[in-house]
C-alpha positions as CSV (number, residue, x, y, z in Angstrom):
1,M,9.6,-8.5,-4.9
2,D,9.9,-6.6,-1.7
3,V,9.6,-7.9,1.9
4,G,9.2,-5.5,4.8
5,L,6.5,-3.6,6.7
6,A,3.3,-2.2,5.3
7,S,1.5,0.8,6.8
8,F,-1.4,2.9,5.5
9,Y,-2.3,6.5,4.8
10,G,-4.2,8.4,7.4
11,R,-7.5,10.1,6.7
12,D,-5.8,13.5,6.6
13,F,-4.3,12.6,3.2
14,H,-7.8,12.4,1.6
15,G,-7.9,14.5,-1.6
16,K,-4.2,15.3,-1.7
17,R,-2.3,14.7,-4.9
18,T,-0.3,11.6,-5.3
19,A,2.9,11.2,-7.4
20,S,0.7,10.0,-10.3
21,G,-1.2,13.3,-10.2
22,E,-4.5,11.7,-9.1
23,R,-6.0,12.6,-5.7
24,Y,-5.7,10.2,-2.9
25,D,-9.0,8.3,-2.4
26,P,-9.2,6.3,0.9
27,A,-11.9,4.0,-0.7
28,A,-9.7,3.0,-3.7
29,L,-7.4,0.0,-3.7
30,T,-4.1,2.0,-4.2
31,C,-0.7,2.1,-2.6
32,A,2.7,3.9,-2.6
33,S,5.9,2.1,-3.5
34,R,9.5,3.2,-4.1
35,T,10.3,0.2,-6.4
36,F,7.3,-0.6,-8.5
37,P,6.3,1.7,-11.4
38,I,3.4,4.1,-11.1
39,G,0.3,2.5,-12.6
40,S,1.5,-1.1,-11.9
41,R,-0.7,-3.6,-10.1
42,V,0.8,-5.3,-7.1
43,R,-0.2,-8.1,-4.7
44,V,0.5,-7.4,-1.1
45,T,0.4,-10.4,1.2
46,D,0.4,-10.3,5.0
47,L,3.1,-12.9,5.9
48,E,1.5,-13.5,9.3
49,T,-2.0,-14.3,8.1
50,G,-1.6,-15.2,4.4
51,R,-4.3,-12.6,3.5
52,S,-3.6,-10.6,0.4
53,V,-4.9,-7.6,-1.6
54,E,-4.2,-6.3,-5.1
55,A,-3.6,-2.5,-5.4
56,T,-2.5,0.0,-8.0
57,V,0.7,1.9,-7.3
58,N,-0.2,5.6,-7.6
59,D,2.3,7.2,-5.3
60,R,6.0,7.1,-4.1
61,G,7.0,6.1,-0.6
62,P,7.0,5.1,2.1
63,W,9.9,7.0,3.5
64,V,10.1,5.3,6.9
65,K,13.0,2.9,7.2
66,G,11.9,-0.8,6.9
67,R,8.6,0.0,5.3
68,V,8.1,-1.2,1.7
69,V,4.5,-0.1,1.0
70,D,1.9,2.4,2.2
71,L,-1.6,1.2,1.5
72,S,-4.9,3.2,1.1
73,L,-7.4,2.7,3.9
74,A,-9.4,0.4,1.7
75,A,-6.4,-1.8,0.9
76,A,-5.3,-1.9,4.6
77,R,-8.9,-2.9,5.5
78,A,-9.0,-5.6,2.9
79,L,-5.6,-6.9,4.2
80,G,-6.9,-6.7,7.8
81,I,-4.2,-4.5,9.3
82,L,-6.1,-1.4,10.4
83,E,-6.0,-2.5,14.1
84,R,-2.3,-3.5,14.0
85,G,-1.2,-0.4,12.1
86,V,1.7,-2.2,10.4
87,A,2.3,-5.7,9.1
88,R,5.2,-7.7,7.7
89,V,4.3,-8.2,4.0
90,K,5.5,-9.4,0.7
91,V,4.9,-7.1,-2.3
92,E,5.1,-8.6,-5.8
93,A,3.7,-7.8,-9.3
94,A,0.1,-9.0,-9.7
95,R,-0.5,-11.6,-12.3
C-alpha cells in the first residue's frame, strides 16, 4: 500500500507509449506506479472524500517527490480530482 499524492496525465501524453508498451489512452482507467507491477489492478482512494477508482498499472512514475500515482484523465475524473489537480490518496491492490 502507498499513501501520498495522486496527479494525472495531461492531454499532451495522448498516444505516447507507456512502460507497458501500450499507448496512453486518456479514456482508459490506467495509471503509473513505481511500486505496483505493470498489469496489476489497483484501487486508488481519495483520503479526503473517500471516493475510489480501480485502474490498471501500465506505466512507471510519477517522478515528482511525494507523488505515488499518476492517473489517466478518465481515472482522475472518476476520482473527482480534475479541478484540484492533486489529491492525497491511498493506493492498494484491487481485490
